[in-house]
C-alpha positions in Angstrom: 60.5 -22.0 -2.8 62.6 -19.3 -4.5 62.6 -15.9 -2.7 62.4 -12.5 -4.5 66.0 -11.8 -3.4 67.2 -15.0 -5.1 65.4 -13.9 -8.3 67.2 -10.6 -8.2 70.5 -12.0 -7.2 70.5 -14.7 -9.9 73.1 -14.1 -12.6 72.6 -15.5 -16.0 75.4 -16.3 -18.4 75.8 -14.0 -21.2 75.6 -15.2 -24.6 73.7 -14.7 -27.9 70.0 -14.3 -27.7 68.2 -11.9 -25.4 69.2 -8.4 -24.6 70.7 -8.2 -21.1 69.0 -4.9 -20.2 65.5 -6.3 -21.2 66.2 -9.5 -19.3 67.3 -7.5 -16.2 64.2 -5.3 -16.4 62.0 -8.3 -16.8 63.7 -10.0 -13.8 63.2 -6.8 -11.7 59.5 -6.6 -12.6 59.2 -10.4 -12.0 60.9 -10.0 -8.6 58.5 -7.2 -7.6 55.4 -9.1 -8.6 56.9 -12.3 -7.1 57.6 -10.4 -3.9 54.0 -9.3 -3.7 52.8 -12.8 -4.3 55.3 -14.2 -1.8 54.2 -11.7 0.9 50.5 -12.5 0.2 51.3 -16.2 0.3 53.0 -15.8 3.7 50.2 -13.7 5.0 47.7 -16.2 3.8 49.7 -19.0 5.4 49.6 -17.1 8.7 45.9 -16.6 8.4 45.4 -20.2 7.5 47.5 -21.2 10.5 45.5 -18.9 12.8 42.2 -20.1 11.4 43.3 -23.7 11.8 44.2 -23.0 15.4 40.8 -21.2 15.9 39.0 -24.1 14.2 40.8 -26.6 16.4 39.9 -24.5 19.5 36.3 -24.3 18.4 36.2 -28.0 17.7 37.5 -28.6 21.2 34.8 -26.3 22.6 32.2 -28.0 20.4 33.2 -31.4 21.8 33.1 -30.1 25.3 29.6 -28.6 24.7 28.4 -31.9 23.2 29.7 -33.8 26.3 28.2 -31.1 28.6 24.9 -31.3 26.7 24.8 -35.1 26.9 25.6 -34.9 30.6 23.0 -32.2 31.1 20.4 -34.4 29.3 21.3 -37.4 31.5 21.2 -35.2 34.6 17.9 -33.6 33.7 16.4 -37.1 33.0 17.6 -38.3 36.4 16.4 -35.1 38.1 12.9 -35.4 36.4 12.7 -39.1 37.5 13.8 -38.2 41.0 11.3 -35.3 41.1 8.5 -37.5 39.8 9.2 -40.2 42.4 9.4 -37.6 45.1 6.2 -35.9 43.9 4.4 -39.3 43.9 5.7 -40.1 47.4 4.6 -36.6 48.6 1.2 -37.0 47.0 0.6 -40.4 48.6 1.7 -39.1 52.0 -0.4 -36.0 51.6 -3.4 -38.1 50.6 -2.9 -40.3 53.7 -2.5 -37.2 55.9 -5.6 -35.6 54.4 -7.7 -38.8 55.0 -6.4 -38.9 58.6 -7.2 -35.2 59.1 -10.7 -35.6 57.6 -11.4 -38.6 59.8 -10.2 -36.8 62.9 -12.2 -33.7 61.9 -15.3 -35.9 61.4 -14.9 -37.5 64.8 -14.4 -34.1 66.4 -17.4 -32.7 64.6 -19.5 -35.6 65.8 -18.4 -35.0 69.4 -19.1 -31.3 69.1 -22.5 -32.0 67.5 -23.5 -34.4 70.3 -22.2 -32.0 73.0 -24.0 -29.1 71.3 -27.3 -31.0 71.2 -27.0 -31.8 74.9 -26.1 -28.2 75.7 -28.9 -27.0 73.5 -31.4 -29.3 75.3 -30.3 -28.1 78.7 -30.4 -24.5 77.6 -33.8 -25.0 76.0 -35.2 -26.5 79.2 -33.7 -23.6 81.3 -35.2 -21.0 78.9 -38.6 -22.8 78.9 -38.6 -22.8 82.7 -37.7 -19.1 82.7 -40.5 -18.4 80.2 -43.0 -20.2 82.4 -41.7 -18.2 85.4 -42.1 -14.9 83.5 -45.5 -15.9 82.3 -46.6 -16.6 85.9 -45.1 -13.3 87.0 -46.9 -11.5 84.2 -50.2 -13.1 85.2 -49.6 -12.1 88.8 -48.7 -8.5 87.7 -51.8 -8.3 85.5 -53.9 -9.5 88.5 -52.2 -7.0 90.8 -52.8 -4.3 88.3 -56.5 -5.1 87.9 -56.9 -5.2 91.7 -55.0 -1.9 92.1 -57.0 -0.3 89.2 -60.3 -1.4 90.8 -59.2 0.1 94.2 -58.1 3.3 92.6 -61.5 3.6 90.8 -63.3 3.1 94.1 -61.1 5.7 95.8 -61.5 8.2 93.0 -65.3 7.7 92.8 -65.5 8.2 96.5 -63.5 11.4 96.2 -65.7 12.6 93.3 -68.8 12.0 95.4 -67.4 14.1 98.2 -66.5 16.9 95.7 -69.9 16.8 94.1 -71.7 17.3 97.4 -73.3 20.8 97.5 -72.1 21.3 101.1 -68.6 21.8 99.8 -69.4 24.5 97.2 -68.1 27.9 98.1 -67.9 31.2 96.5 -64.5 32.6 96.3 -63.6 36.1 95.2 -60.1 37.0 94.2 -58.7 40.1 96.0 -57.9 41.9 92.7 -61.4 41.5 91.4 -62.9 43.4 94.4 -60.8 46.4 93.7 -61.8 46.4 90.1 -65.5 46.2 91.0 -65.1 49.1 93.4 -63.3 51.2 90.8 -66.0 50.5 88.3 -68.6 51.6 90.8 -66.7 54.8 91.6 -66.5 55.6 87.9 -70.2 55.1 87.4 -70.9 57.4 90.3 -68.4 60.0 89.0 -70.1 59.9 85.6 -73.5 60.5 87.0 -72.4 63.4 89.0 -71.1 65.2 86.0 
């Protein structure tokens, strides 16, 4: 490709035809325009080169990502399969353990139920015997109370008979009342004298 310097440095043979000044001016204008185009062309080539490098880099990244994505998909499938198998195994084991625990709990509950029934029966018999003993004690206490009540009535009635006997009636006069009676008599006599 011809450079702008080569355009300016090109010497044409002189002869008949075009005017040398006009040709030189045209060549200068042409060299200026060509220089601009030449620079733009170089800049565009550099940009194209940089973009090509970037594109190549991005294509490499794209390929790596595609491979990574495929690998991730395969890995996730394997992981899901492994997790599913492990979950199924754990579920089966948990089910077995739960059945065993339920069976053991049922057996233990049966033992406790039988033991509780026996204990309850024993306790019930003890309490029934205690109730009978208390009922007998209550009957004895009621009998003792009635007997005591009858004796007390006899005693009180005897005492009342004694108190109601006229022999025991007495007249009592309180010391303060005698003095008041005497003062009243004295006042009566004093009033008569006046």
